[in-house]
mmCIF file of the N, C-alpha and C atoms, coordinates in Angstrom:
data_MODEL
# 
_entry.id   MODEL 
# 
loop_
_atom_site.group_PDB 
_atom_site.id 
_atom_site.type_symbol 
_atom_site.label_atom_id 
_atom_site.label_alt_id 
_atom_site.label_comp_id 
_atom_site.label_asym_id 
_atom_site.label_entity_id 
_atom_site.label_seq_id 
_atom_site.pdbx_PDB_ins_code 
_atom_site.Cartn_x 
_atom_site.Cartn_y 
_atom_site.Cartn_z 
_atom_site.occupancy 
_atom_site.B_iso_or_equiv 
_atom_site.pdbx_formal_charge 
_atom_site.auth_seq_id 
_atom_site.auth_comp_id 
_atom_site.auth_asym_id 
_atom_site.auth_atom_id 
_atom_site.pdbx_PDB_model_num 
ATOM 1   N N  . MET A 1 1  ? 0.788   -0.900 0.083   1.00 0.00 ? 1  MET A N  1 
ATOM 2   C CA . MET A 1 1  ? -0.474  -0.115 0.100   1.00 0.00 ? 1  MET A CA 1 
ATOM 3   C C  . MET A 1 1  ? 0.799   1.522  -0.069  1.00 0.00 ? 1  MET A C  1 
ATOM 4   N N  . LYS A 1 2  ? 0.906   2.206  -0.796  1.00 0.00 ? 2  LYS A N  1 
ATOM 5   C CA . LYS A 1 2  ? 1.120   3.486  -0.902  1.00 0.00 ? 2  LYS A CA 1 
ATOM 6   C C  . LYS A 1 2  ? 0.931   4.445  0.662   1.00 0.00 ? 2  LYS A C  1 
ATOM 7   N N  . SER A 1 3  ? 1.995   4.648  0.853   1.00 0.00 ? 3  SER A N  1 
ATOM 8   C CA . SER A 1 3  ? 1.807   5.798  2.044   1.00 0.00 ? 3  SER A CA 1 
ATOM 9   C C  . SER A 1 3  ? 1.669   7.251  1.519   1.00 0.00 ? 3  SER A C  1 
ATOM 10  N N  . LEU A 1 4  ? 0.713   7.728  2.156   1.00 0.00 ? 4  LEU A N  1 
ATOM 11  C CA . LEU A 1 4  ? -0.028  9.241  1.933   1.00 0.00 ? 4  LEU A CA 1 
ATOM 12  C C  . LEU A 1 4  ? 0.836   10.762 2.867   1.00 0.00 ? 4  LEU A C  1 
ATOM 13  N N  . LYS A 1 5  ? 1.470   10.788 2.041   1.00 0.00 ? 5  LYS A N  1 
ATOM 14  C CA . LYS A 1 5  ? 2.444   12.277 3.179   1.00 0.00 ? 5  LYS A CA 1 
ATOM 15  C C  . LYS A 1 5  ? 0.983   13.148 3.737   1.00 0.00 ? 5  LYS A C  1 
ATOM 16  N N  . SER A 1 6  ? 1.170   13.659 4.361   1.00 0.00 ? 6  SER A N  1 
ATOM 17  C CA . SER A 1 6  ? 0.378   14.607 4.931   1.00 0.00 ? 6  SER A CA 1 
ATOM 18  C C  . SER A 1 6  ? 0.541   15.962 4.992   1.00 0.00 ? 6  SER A C  1 
ATOM 19  N N  . LYS A 1 7  ? -0.342  17.374 5.066   1.00 0.00 ? 7  LYS A N  1 
ATOM 20  C CA . LYS A 1 7  ? 0.411   18.038 4.531   1.00 0.00 ? 7  LYS A CA 1 
ATOM 21  C C  . LYS A 1 7  ? 0.146   18.453 6.072   1.00 0.00 ? 7  LYS A C  1 
ATOM 22  N N  . THR A 1 8  ? 1.063   19.631 5.926   1.00 0.00 ? 8  THR A N  1 
ATOM 23  C CA . THR A 1 8  ? 1.159   20.327 7.218   1.00 0.00 ? 8  THR A CA 1 
ATOM 24  C C  . THR A 1 8  ? 1.248   22.128 6.773   1.00 0.00 ? 8  THR A C  1 
ATOM 25  N N  . TRP A 1 9  ? 0.489   22.624 7.559   1.00 0.00 ? 9  TRP A N  1 
ATOM 26  C CA . TRP A 1 9  ? 1.024   24.447 7.322   1.00 0.00 ? 9  TRP A CA 1 
ATOM 27  C C  . TRP A 1 9  ? 1.975   25.100 7.164   1.00 0.00 ? 9  TRP A C  1 
ATOM 28  N N  . GLN A 1 10 ? 2.228   25.535 6.413   1.00 0.00 ? 10 GLN A N  1 
ATOM 29  C CA . GLN A 1 10 ? 3.680   26.048 6.450   1.00 0.00 ? 10 GLN A CA 1 
ATOM 30  C C  . GLN A 1 10 ? 3.594   27.612 5.770   1.00 0.00 ? 10 GLN A C  1 
ATOM 31  N N  . HIS A 1 11 ? 4.572   28.633 6.426   1.00 0.00 ? 11 HIS A N  1 
ATOM 32  C CA . HIS A 1 11 ? 4.496   29.852 6.305   1.00 0.00 ? 11 HIS A CA 1 
ATOM 33  C C  . HIS A 1 11 ? 4.612   30.144 4.367   1.00 0.00 ? 11 HIS A C  1 
ATOM 34  N N  . GLU A 1 12 ? 3.938   30.856 3.908   1.00 0.00 ? 12 GLU A N  1 
ATOM 35  C CA . GLU A 1 12 ? 3.755   31.442 2.341   1.00 0.00 ? 12 GLU A CA 1 
ATOM 36  C C  . GLU A 1 12 ? 4.242   32.781 2.101   1.00 0.00 ? 12 GLU A C  1 
ATOM 37  N N  . ILE A 1 13 ? 3.645   34.117 3.055   1.00 0.00 ? 13 ILE A N  1 
ATOM 38  C CA . ILE A 1 13 ? 4.317   35.087 3.195   1.00 0.00 ? 13 ILE A CA 1 
ATOM 39  C C  . ILE A 1 13 ? 3.802   36.410 4.094   1.00 0.00 ? 13 ILE A C  1 
ATOM 40  N N  . THR A 1 14 ? 5.043   36.804 4.441   1.00 0.00 ? 14 THR A N  1 
ATOM 41  C CA . THR A 1 14 ? 4.084   37.781 5.282   1.00 0.00 ? 14 THR A CA 1 
ATOM 42  C C  . THR A 1 14 ? 4.333   39.215 5.099   1.00 0.00 ? 14 THR A C  1 
ATOM 43  N N  . GLY A 1 15 ? 3.074   39.940 5.184   1.00 0.00 ? 15 GLY A N  1 
ATOM 44  C CA . GLY A 1 15 ? 2.947   41.240 4.257   1.00 0.00 ? 15 GLY A CA 1 
ATOM 45  C C  . GLY A 1 15 ? 2.630   42.310 4.562   1.00 0.00 ? 15 GLY A C  1 
ATOM 46  N N  . VAL A 1 16 ? 2.421   43.407 4.552   1.00 0.00 ? 16 VAL A N  1 
ATOM 47  C CA . VAL A 1 16 ? 1.553   43.969 5.327   1.00 0.00 ? 16 VAL A CA 1 
ATOM 48  C C  . VAL A 1 16 ? -0.302  44.676 5.202   1.00 0.00 ? 16 VAL A C  1 
ATOM 49  N N  . ASP A 1 17 ? -0.839  45.437 6.217   1.00 0.00 ? 17 ASP A N  1 
ATOM 50  C CA . ASP A 1 17 ? -2.212  45.330 6.097   1.00 0.00 ? 17 ASP A CA 1 
ATOM 51  C C  . ASP A 1 17 ? -3.118  46.000 4.805   1.00 0.00 ? 17 ASP A C  1 
ATOM 52  N N  . GLY A 1 18 ? -4.029  45.345 4.087   1.00 0.00 ? 18 GLY A N  1 
ATOM 53  C CA . GLY A 1 18 ? -4.494  45.746 2.721   1.00 0.00 ? 18 GLY A CA 1 
ATOM 54  C C  . GLY A 1 18 ? -3.658  45.645 1.301   1.00 0.00 ? 18 GLY A C  1 
ATOM 55  N N  . ASN A 1 19 ? -2.147  45.124 1.355   1.00 0.00 ? 19 ASN A N  1 
ATOM 56  C CA . ASN A 1 19 ? -1.451  44.888 0.433   1.00 0.00 ? 19 ASN A CA 1 
ATOM 57  C C  . ASN A 1 19 ? -0.696  43.791 0.180   1.00 0.00 ? 19 ASN A C  1 
ATOM 58  N N  . THR A 1 20 ? -0.922  42.569 -0.142  1.00 0.00 ? 20 THR A N  1 
ATOM 59  C CA . THR A 1 20 ? -0.545  41.161 0.841   1.00 0.00 ? 20 THR A CA 1 
ATOM 60  C C  . THR A 1 20 ? -0.908  40.070 -0.993  1.00 0.00 ? 20 THR A C  1 
ATOM 61  N N  . ILE A 1 21 ? 0.330   40.206 -1.769  1.00 0.00 ? 21 ILE A N  1 
ATOM 62  C CA . ILE A 1 21 ? -0.012  38.896 -2.752  1.00 0.00 ? 21 ILE A CA 1 
ATOM 63  C C  . ILE A 1 21 ? -0.375  37.637 -2.159  1.00 0.00 ? 21 ILE A C  1 
ATOM 64  N N  . LEU A 1 22 ? -1.474  36.630 -2.555  1.00 0.00 ? 22 LEU A N  1 
ATOM 65  C CA . LEU A 1 22 ? -1.310  35.449 -2.343  1.00 0.00 ? 22 LEU A CA 1 
ATOM 66  C C  . LEU A 1 22 ? -2.283  34.774 -3.036  1.00 0.00 ? 22 LEU A C  1 
ATOM 67  N N  . PHE A 1 23 ? -2.284  33.821 -3.698  1.00 0.00 ? 23 PHE A N  1 
ATOM 68  C CA . PHE A 1 23 ? -2.511  33.034 -4.900  1.00 0.00 ? 23 PHE A CA 1 
ATOM 69  C C  . PHE A 1 23 ? -2.140  33.922 -5.963  1.00 0.00 ? 23 PHE A C  1 
ATOM 70  N N  . GLY A 1 24 ? -1.627  34.452 -6.199  1.00 0.00 ? 24 GLY A N  1 
ATOM 71  C CA . GLY A 1 24 ? -1.254  35.587 -7.458  1.00 0.00 ? 24 GLY A CA 1 
ATOM 72  C C  . GLY A 1 24 ? -2.283  36.752 -7.052  1.00 0.00 ? 24 GLY A C  1 
ATOM 73  N N  . VAL A 1 25 ? -2.874  37.157 -6.425  1.00 0.00 ? 25 VAL A N  1 
ATOM 74  C CA . VAL A 1 25 ? -3.831  38.334 -5.992  1.00 0.00 ? 25 VAL A CA 1 
ATOM 75  C C  . VAL A 1 25 ? -3.599  38.739 -4.447  1.00 0.00 ? 25 VAL A C  1 
ATOM 76  N N  . ASN A 1 26 ? -4.139  40.318 -4.879  1.00 0.00 ? 26 ASN A N  1 
ATOM 77  C CA . ASN A 1 26 ? -4.127  41.080 -3.566  1.00 0.00 ? 26 ASN A CA 1 
ATOM 78  C C  . ASN A 1 26 ? -5.168  40.603 -2.538  1.00 0.00 ? 26 ASN A C  1 
ATOM 79  N N  . ILE A 1 27 ? -4.975  39.821 -1.396  1.00 0.00 ? 27 ILE A N  1 
ATOM 80  C CA . ILE A 1 27 ? -5.709  38.885 -0.646  1.00 0.00 ? 27 ILE A CA 1 
ATOM 81  C C  . ILE A 1 27 ? -6.542  39.827 -0.093  1.00 0.00 ? 27 ILE A C  1 
ATOM 82  N N  . PHE A 1 28 ? -6.000  40.937 0.202   1.00 0.00 ? 28 PHE A N  1 
ATOM 83  C CA . PHE A 1 28 ? -7.205  41.718 0.870   1.00 0.00 ? 28 PHE A CA 1 
ATOM 84  C C  . PHE A 1 28 ? -8.399  42.342 -0.387  1.00 0.00 ? 28 PHE A C  1 
ATOM 85  N N  . ASP A 1 29 ? -8.143  41.755 -1.189  1.00 0.00 ? 29 ASP A N  1 
ATOM 86  C CA . ASP A 1 29 ? -9.491  43.035 -1.955  1.00 0.00 ? 29 ASP A CA 1 
ATOM 87  C C  . ASP A 1 29 ? -10.572 41.396 -2.095  1.00 0.00 ? 29 ASP A C  1 
ATOM 88  N N  . TYR A 1 30 ? -10.155 40.205 -1.590  1.00 0.00 ? 30 TYR A N  1 
ATOM 89  C CA . TYR A 1 30 ? -11.499 39.406 -1.454  1.00 0.00 ? 30 TYR A CA 1 
ATOM 90  C C  . TYR A 1 30 ? -12.115 39.312 -0.113  1.00 0.00 ? 30 TYR A C  1 
ATOM 91  N N  . GLU A 1 31 ? -13.378 38.568 -0.207  1.00 0.00 ? 31 GLU A N  1 
ATOM 92  C CA . GLU A 1 31 ? -13.885 38.442 1.152   1.00 0.00 ? 31 GLU A CA 1 
ATOM 93  C C  . GLU A 1 31 ? -13.301 37.501 1.634   1.00 0.00 ? 31 GLU A C  1 
ATOM 94  N N  . TRP A 1 32 ? -13.317 37.418 2.946   1.00 0.00 ? 32 TRP A N  1 
ATOM 95  C CA . TRP A 1 32 ? -12.460 35.768 3.456   1.00 0.00 ? 32 TRP A CA 1 
ATOM 96  C C  . TRP A 1 32 ? -14.056 35.389 4.396   1.00 0.00 ? 32 TRP A C  1 
ATOM 97  N N  . LYS A 1 33 ? -13.864 34.061 4.087   1.00 0.00 ? 33 LYS A N  1 
ATOM 98  C CA . LYS A 1 33 ? -14.957 33.098 5.074   1.00 0.00 ? 33 LYS A CA 1 
ATOM 99  C C  . LYS A 1 33 ? -14.051 32.689 6.438   1.00 0.00 ? 33 LYS A C  1 
ATOM 100 N N  . ASN A 1 34 ? -14.142 33.104 7.281   1.00 0.00 ? 34 ASN A N  1 
ATOM 101 C CA . ASN A 1 34 ? -13.503 32.284 8.618   1.00 0.00 ? 34 ASN A CA 1 
ATOM 102 C C  . ASN A 1 34 ? -14.428 30.521 8.675   1.00 0.00 ? 34 ASN A C  1 
ATOM 103 N N  . THR A 1 35 ? -13.578 30.150 8.714   1.00 0.00 ? 35 THR A N  1 
ATOM 104 C CA . THR A 1 35 ? -13.970 28.378 8.731   1.00 0.00 ? 35 THR A CA 1 
ATOM 105 C C  . THR A 1 35 ? -14.368 27.815 10.029  1.00 0.00 ? 35 THR A C  1 
ATOM 106 N N  . ASN A 1 36 ? -14.459 28.736 11.250  1.00 0.00 ? 36 ASN A N  1 
ATOM 107 C CA . ASN A 1 36 ? -14.227 28.711 12.631  1.00 0.00 ? 36 ASN A CA 1 
ATOM 108 C C  . ASN A 1 36 ? -13.299 27.618 13.415  1.00 0.00 ? 36 ASN A C  1 
ATOM 109 N N  . GLU A 1 37 ? -12.195 27.257 12.293  1.00 0.00 ? 37 GLU A N  1 
ATOM 110 C CA . GLU A 1 37 ? -10.967 26.317 12.826  1.00 0.00 ? 37 GLU A CA 1 
ATOM 111 C C  . GLU A 1 37 ? -10.016 27.304 12.881  1.00 0.00 ? 37 GLU A C  1 
ATOM 112 N N  . PHE A 1 38 ? -8.773  26.675 13.712  1.00 0.00 ? 38 PHE A N  1 
ATOM 113 C CA . PHE A 1 38 ? -7.651  27.368 13.610  1.00 0.00 ? 38 PHE A CA 1 
ATOM 114 C C  . PHE A 1 38 ? -6.545  26.654 13.802  1.00 0.00 ? 38 PHE A C  1 
ATOM 115 N N  . VAL A 1 39 ? -4.839  26.969 13.314  1.00 0.00 ? 39 VAL A N  1 
ATOM 116 C CA . VAL A 1 39 ? -3.838  26.298 13.382  1.00 0.00 ? 39 VAL A CA 1 
ATOM 117 C C  . VAL A 1 39 ? -2.929  26.274 14.132  1.00 0.00 ? 39 VAL A C  1 
ATOM 118 N N  . LYS A 1 40 ? -2.190  25.989 14.793  1.00 0.00 ? 40 LYS A N  1 
ATOM 119 C CA . LYS A 1 40 ? -0.769  26.630 15.789  1.00 0.00 ? 40 LYS A CA 1 
ATOM 120 C C  . LYS A 1 40 ? 0.318   26.805 14.575  1.00 0.00 ? 40 LYS A C  1 
ATOM 121 N N  . VAL A 1 41 ? 1.137   28.272 14.565  1.00 0.00 ? 41 VAL A N  1 
ATOM 122 C CA . VAL A 1 41 ? 1.892   28.084 13.422  1.00 0.00 ? 41 VAL A CA 1 
ATOM 123 C C  . VAL A 1 41 ? 2.823   28.596 14.154  1.00 0.00 ? 41 VAL A C  1 
ATOM 124 N N  . TYR A 1 42 ? 4.265   29.147 13.439  1.00 0.00 ? 42 TYR A N  1 
ATOM 125 C CA . TYR A 1 42 ? 5.330   29.834 14.568  1.00 0.00 ? 42 TYR A CA 1 
ATOM 126 C C  . TYR A 1 42 ? 5.671   30.691 13.209  1.00 0.00 ? 42 TYR A C  1 
ATOM 127 N N  . ASP A 1 43 ? 6.150   31.722 13.632  1.00 0.00 ? 43 ASP A N  1 
ATOM 128 C CA . ASP A 1 43 ? 6.120   33.180 12.908  1.00 0.00 ? 43 ASP A CA 1 
ATOM 129 C C  . ASP A 1 43 ? 8.281   32.604 12.071  1.00 0.00 ? 43 ASP A C  1 
ATOM 130 N N  . PRO A 1 44 ? 8.643   32.500 10.877  1.00 0.00 ? 44 PRO A N  1 
ATOM 131 C CA . PRO A 1 44 ? 9.458   32.298 10.566  1.00 0.00 ? 44 PRO A CA 1 
ATOM 132 C C  . PRO A 1 44 ? 10.532  32.722 10.814  1.00 0.00 ? 44 PRO A C  1 
ATOM 133 N N  . LEU A 1 45 ? 10.269  34.246 11.681  1.00 0.00 ? 45 LEU A N  1 
ATOM 134 C CA . LEU A 1 45 ? 12.016  35.238 11.527  1.00 0.00 ? 45 LEU A CA 1 
ATOM 135 C C  . LEU A 1 45 ? 12.134  34.675 13.460  1.00 0.00 ? 45 LEU A C  1 
ATOM 136 N N  . TYR A 1 46 ? 10.670  34.784 14.230  1.00 0.00 ? 46 TYR A N  1 
ATOM 137 C CA . TYR A 1 46 ? 11.447  35.271 15.443  1.00 0.00 ? 46 TYR A CA 1 
ATOM 138 C C  . TYR A 1 46 ? 10.709  33.519 16.286  1.00 0.00 ? 46 TYR A C  1 
ATOM 139 N N  . ASP A 1 47 ? 10.134  32.106 15.293  1.00 0.00 ? 47 ASP A N  1 
ATOM 140 C CA . ASP A 1 47 ? 9.967   31.281 16.070  1.00 0.00 ? 47 ASP A CA 1 
ATOM 141 C C  . ASP A 1 47 ? 9.117   31.452 17.153  1.00 0.00 ? 47 ASP A C  1 
ATOM 142 N N  . GLN A 1 48 ? 8.368   32.570 17.298  1.00 0.00 ? 48 GLN A N  1 
ATOM 143 C CA . GLN A 1 48 ? 7.201   32.636 18.339  1.00 0.00 ? 48 GLN A CA 1 
ATOM 144 C C  . GLN A 1 48 ? 5.952   31.778 17.786  1.00 0.00 ? 48 GLN A C  1 
ATOM 145 N N  . GLU A 1 49 ? 5.088   31.104 18.724  1.00 0.00 ? 49 GLU A N  1 
ATOM 146 C CA . GLU A 1 49 ? 3.880   30.421 18.454  1.00 0.00 ? 49 GLU A CA 1 
ATOM 147 C C  . GLU A 1 49 ? 2.845   31.521 18.389  1.00 0.00 ? 49 GLU A C  1 
ATOM 148 N N  . TYR A 1 50 ? 2.039   30.718 17.256  1.00 0.00 ? 50 TYR A N  1 
ATOM 149 C CA . TYR A 1 50 ? 1.117   31.712 17.326  1.00 0.00 ? 50 TYR A CA 1 
ATOM 150 C C  . TYR A 1 50 ? -0.230  30.827 17.010  1.00 0.00 ? 50 TYR A C  1 
ATOM 151 N N  . LYS A 1 51 ? -1.151  31.593 17.605  1.00 0.00 ? 51 LYS A N  1 
ATOM 152 C CA . LYS A 1 51 ? -2.829  30.405 16.980  1.00 0.00 ? 51 LYS A CA 1 
ATOM 153 C C  . LYS A 1 51 ? -3.221  31.861 16.183  1.00 0.00 ? 51 LYS A C  1 
ATOM 154 N N  . PHE A 1 52 ? -3.829  31.177 14.114  1.00 0.00 ? 52 PHE A N  1 
ATOM 155 C CA . PHE A 1 52 ? -4.137  31.789 13.565  1.00 0.00 ? 52 PHE A CA 1 
ATOM 156 C C  . PHE A 1 52 ? -5.766  30.880 13.099  1.00 0.00 ? 52 PHE A C  1 
ATOM 157 N N  . ASP A 1 53 ? -6.762  31.680 12.976  1.00 0.00 ? 53 ASP A N  1 
ATOM 158 C CA . ASP A 1 53 ? -8.044  30.790 12.158  1.00 0.00 ? 53 ASP A CA 1 
ATOM 159 C C  . ASP A 1 53 ? -7.412  31.121 10.723  1.00 0.00 ? 53 ASP A C  1 
ATOM 160 N N  . ILE A 1 54 ? -8.301  29.829 10.227  1.00 0.00 ? 54 ILE A N  1 
ATOM 161 C CA . ILE A 1 54 ? -8.363  29.125 8.786   1.00 0.00 ? 54 ILE A CA 1 
ATOM 162 C C  . ILE A 1 54 ? -9.487  30.256 7.961   1.00 0.00 ? 54 ILE A C  1 
ATOM 163 N N  . TYR A 1 55 ? -9.395  30.009 7.042   1.00 0.00 ? 55 TYR A N  1 
ATOM 164 C CA . TYR A 1 55 ? -10.375 31.198 5.971   1.00 0.00 ? 55 TYR A CA 1 
ATOM 165 C C  . TYR A 1 55 ? -9.503  29.958 4.919   1.00 0.00 ? 55 TYR A C  1 
ATOM 166 N N  . THR A 1 56 ? -11.526 30.678 3.881   1.00 0.00 ? 56 THR A N  1 
ATOM 167 C CA . THR A 1 56 ? -11.413 30.205 2.452   1.00 0.00 ? 56 THR A CA 1 
ATOM 168 C C  . THR A 1 56 ? -11.689 31.119 2.098   1.00 0.00 ? 56 THR A C  1 
ATOM 169 N N  . VAL A 1 57 ? -11.476 31.565 0.727   1.00 0.00 ? 57 VAL A N  1 
ATOM 170 C CA . VAL A 1 57 ? -11.872 32.648 -0.004  1.00 0.00 ? 57 VAL A CA 1 
ATOM 171 C C  . VAL A 1 57 ? -11.823 32.206 -1.912  1.00 0.00 ? 57 VAL A C  1 
ATOM 172 N N  . ILE A 1 58 ? -13.041 32.623 -2.437  1.00 0.00 ? 58 ILE A N  1 
ATOM 173 C CA . ILE A 1 58 ? -13.069 32.489 -3.591  1.00 0.00 ? 58 ILE A CA 1 
ATOM 174 C C  . ILE A 1 58 ? -12.094 33.094 -4.491  1.00 0.00 ? 58 ILE A C  1 
ATOM 175 N N  . ILE A 1 59 ? -10.960 32.925 -5.512  1.00 0.00 ? 59 ILE A N  1 
ATOM 176 C CA . ILE A 1 59 ? -9.978  33.452 -6.210  1.00 0.00 ? 59 ILE A CA 1 
ATOM 177 C C  . ILE A 1 59 ? -10.942 32.617 -8.201  1.00 0.00 ? 59 ILE A C  1 
ATOM 178 N N  . ASN A 1 60 ? -11.090 33.809 -8.547  1.00 0.00 ? 60 ASN A N  1 
ATOM 179 C CA . ASN A 1 60 ? -11.876 33.215 -10.097 1.00 0.00 ? 60 ASN A CA 1 
ATOM 180 C C  . ASN A 1 60 ? -12.269 31.509 -9.878  1.00 0.00 ? 60 ASN A C  1 
ATOM 181 N N  . GLY A 1 61 ? -13.502 31.521 -9.269  1.00 0.00 ? 61 GLY A N  1 
ATOM 182 C CA . GLY A 1 61 ? -13.948 30.518 -9.134  1.00 0.00 ? 61 GLY A CA 1 
ATOM 183 C C  . GLY A 1 61 ? -13.543 29.358 -8.608  1.00 0.00 ? 61 GLY A C  1 
ATOM 184 N N  . GLN A 1 62 ? -12.218 29.209 -8.022  1.00 0.00 ? 62 GLN A N  1 
ATOM 185 C CA . GLN A 1 62 ? -11.963 28.373 -7.387  1.00 0.00 ? 62 GLN A CA 1 
ATOM 186 C C  . GLN A 1 62 ? -12.382 28.941 -5.594  1.00 0.00 ? 62 GLN A C  1 
ATOM 187 N N  . GLU A 1 63 ? -12.170 27.689 -5.000  1.00 0.00 ? 63 GLU A N  1 
ATOM 188 C CA . GLU A 1 63 ? -11.762 28.002 -3.558  1.00 0.00 ? 63 GLU A CA 1 
ATOM 189 C C  . GLU A 1 63 ? -10.319 27.416 -3.202  1.00 0.00 ? 63 GLU A C  1 
ATOM 190 N N  . GLN A 1 64 ? -10.095 28.980 -2.092  1.00 0.00 ? 64 GLN A N  1 
ATOM 191 C CA . GLN A 1 64 ? -8.877  28.655 -1.748  1.00 0.00 ? 64 GLN A CA 1 
ATOM 192 C C  . GLN A 1 64 ? -8.590  28.343 -0.019  1.00 0.00 ? 64 GLN A C  1 
ATOM 193 N N  . LYS A 1 65 ? -8.070  27.800 0.369   1.00 0.00 ? 65 LYS A N  1 
ATOM 194 C CA . LYS A 1 65 ? -7.832  27.534 2.096   1.00 0.00 ? 65 LYS A CA 1 
ATOM 195 C C  . LYS A 1 65 ? -6.358  28.236 2.406   1.00 0.00 ? 65 LYS A C  1 
ATOM 196 N N  . PHE A 1 66 ? -6.520  29.022 3.567   1.00 0.00 ? 66 PHE A N  1 
ATOM 197 C CA . PHE A 1 66 ? -5.108  29.558 3.822   1.00 0.00 ? 66 PHE A CA 1 
ATOM 198 C C  . PHE A 1 66 ? -5.851  29.955 5.592   1.00 0.00 ? 66 PHE A C  1 
ATOM 199 N N  . ALA A 1 67 ? -4.369  29.745 6.577   1.00 0.00 ? 67 ALA A N  1 
ATOM 200 C CA . ALA A 1 67 ? -4.758  30.715 7.643   1.00 0.00 ? 67 ALA A CA 1 
ATOM 201 C C  . ALA A 1 67 ? -3.549  31.785 7.521   1.00 0.00 ? 67 ALA A C  1 
ATOM 202 N N  . ALA A 1 68 ? -4.052  33.164 8.471   1.00 0.00 ? 68 ALA A N  1 
ATOM 203 C CA . ALA A 1 68 ? -4.012  33.736 8.771   1.00 0.00 ? 68 ALA A CA 1 
ATOM 204 C C  . ALA A 1 68 ? -4.341  34.183 9.809   1.00 0.00 ? 68 ALA A C  1 
ATOM 205 N N  . GLY A 1 69 ? -2.966  35.659 10.371  1.00 0.00 ? 69 GLY A N  1 
ATOM 206 C CA . GLY A 1 69 ? -3.501  36.060 11.802  1.00 0.00 ? 69 GLY A CA 1 
ATOM 207 C C  . GLY A 1 69 ? -2.134  37.690 11.604  1.00 0.00 ? 69 GLY A C  1 
ATOM 208 N N  . GLU A 1 70 ? -1.928  38.483 12.463  1.00 0.00 ? 70 GLU A N  1 
ATOM 209 C CA . GLU A 1 70 ? -1.196  39.654 12.632  1.00 0.00 ? 70 GLU A CA 1 
ATOM 210 C C  . GLU A 1 70 ? -0.142  38.538 13.471  1.00 0.00 ? 70 GLU A C  1 
ATOM 211 N N  . PHE A 1 71 ? 1.048   39.426 12.944  1.00 0.00 ? 71 PHE A N  1 
ATOM 212 C CA . PHE A 1 71 ? 2.432   38.626 14.019  1.00 0.00 ? 71 PHE A CA 1 
ATOM 213 C C  . PHE A 1 71 ? 2.613   40.104 14.615  1.00 0.00 ? 71 PHE A C  1 
ATOM 214 N N  . SER A 1 72 ? 2.484   41.186 13.898  1.00 0.00 ? 72 SER A N  1 
ATOM 215 C CA . SER A 1 72 ? 2.278   42.741 14.763  1.00 0.00 ? 72 SER A CA 1 
ATOM 216 C C  . SER A 1 72 ? 1.330   43.788 14.268  1.00 0.00 ? 72 SER A C  1 
ATOM 217 N N  . ASN A 1 73 ? 1.185   44.951 14.706  1.00 0.00 ? 73 ASN A N  1 
ATOM 218 C CA . ASN A 1 73 ? 0.241   45.824 14.023  1.00 0.00 ? 73 ASN A CA 1 
ATOM 219 C C  . ASN A 1 73 ? 0.069   45.632 12.936  1.00 0.00 ? 73 ASN A C  1 
ATOM 220 N N  . CYS A 1 74 ? -0.542  45.078 11.681  1.00 0.00 ? 74 CYS A N  1 
ATOM 221 C CA . CYS A 1 74 ? -0.758  45.650 10.526  1.00 0.00 ? 74 CYS A CA 1 
ATOM 222 C C  . CYS A 1 74 ? 0.533   44.898 9.506   1.00 0.00 ? 74 CYS A C  1 
ATOM 223 N N  . VAL A 1 75 ? 1.077   44.018 10.279  1.00 0.00 ? 75 VAL A N  1 
ATOM 224 C CA . VAL A 1 75 ? 1.874   42.899 9.680   1.00 0.00 ? 75 VAL A CA 1 
ATOM 225 C C  . VAL A 1 75 ? 1.226   41.329 9.844   1.00 0.00 ? 75 VAL A C  1 
ATOM 226 N N  . TRP A 1 76 ? 0.937   41.257 8.608   1.00 0.00 ? 76 TRP A N  1 
ATOM 227 C CA . TRP A 1 76 ? 0.084   39.483 8.522   1.00 0.00 ? 76 TRP A CA 1 
ATOM 228 C C  . TRP A 1 76 ? 1.329   38.372 8.368   1.00 0.00 ? 76 TRP A C  1 
ATOM 229 N N  . GLY A 1 77 ? 0.746   37.730 8.541   1.00 0.00 ? 77 GLY A N  1 
ATOM 230 C CA . GLY A 1 77 ? 1.212   36.251 8.025   1.00 0.00 ? 77 GLY A CA 1 
ATOM 231 C C  . GLY A 1 77 ? 0.272   35.367 7.534   1.00 0.00 ? 77 GLY A C  1 
ATOM 232 N N  . PHE A 1 78 ? 0.922   34.650 6.386   1.00 0.00 ? 78 PHE A N  1 
ATOM 233 C CA . PHE A 1 78 ? 0.337   33.726 5.839   1.00 0.00 ? 78 PHE A CA 1 
ATOM 234 C C  . PHE A 1 78 ? 0.633   32.252 5.689   1.00 0.00 ? 78 PHE A C  1 
ATOM 235 N N  . TYR A 1 79 ? -0.400  31.383 5.948   1.00 0.00 ? 79 TYR A N  1 
ATOM 236 C CA . TYR A 1 79 ? 0.157   30.102 5.703   1.00 0.00 ? 79 TYR A CA 1 
ATOM 237 C C  . TYR A 1 79 ? -1.045  28.974 4.795   1.00 0.00 ? 79 TYR A C  1 
ATOM 238 N N  . THR A 1 80 ? -0.396  27.946 4.288   1.00 0.00 ? 80 THR A N  1 
ATOM 239 C CA . THR A 1 80 ? -0.914  27.381 3.395   1.00 0.00 ? 80 THR A CA 1 
ATOM 240 C C  . THR A 1 80 ? -0.604  25.832 3.547   1.00 0.00 ? 80 THR A C  1 
ATOM 241 N N  . LEU A 1 81 ? -1.441  25.058 3.179   1.00 0.00 ? 81 LEU A N  1 
ATOM 242 C CA . LEU A 1 81 ? -1.078  23.686 3.267   1.00 0.00 ? 81 LEU A CA 1 
ATOM 243 C C  . LEU A 1 81 ? -0.145  23.161 1.956   1.00 0.00 ? 81 LEU A C  1 
ATOM 244 N N  . LYS A 1 82 ? 0.763   22.623 2.243   1.00 0.00 ? 82 LYS A N  1 
ATOM 245 C CA . LYS A 1 82 ? 1.816   22.192 1.792   1.00 0.00 ? 82 LYS A CA 1 
ATOM 246 C C  . LYS A 1 82 ? 2.234   20.795 1.958   1.00 0.00 ? 82 LYS A C  1 
ATOM 247 N N  . TYR A 1 83 ? 2.632   19.991 1.121   1.00 0.00 ? 83 TYR A N  1 
ATOM 248 C CA . TYR A 1 83 ? 3.024   18.398 1.301   1.00 0.00 ? 83 TYR A CA 1 
ATOM 249 C C  . TYR A 1 83 ? 4.487   18.143 1.704   1.00 0.00 ? 83 TYR A C  1 
# 
């Protein structure tokens, strides 16, 4: 039987409020739907743990899933699922 690799949340980008490119678009131009789930992630720069909400967004007719939260005032971290 073939083993399946599990997905993990990995840092995608850190950006400023209102202007961050994720999935090829400015993610702040789209409506985020909170899934009422969260994930524990680590700031890639300072290795501090955060608890970020998981969201979905529709971009060009496709649903995308990501975790996001503020590292500091107006500085956001974005995480996506990767193998």
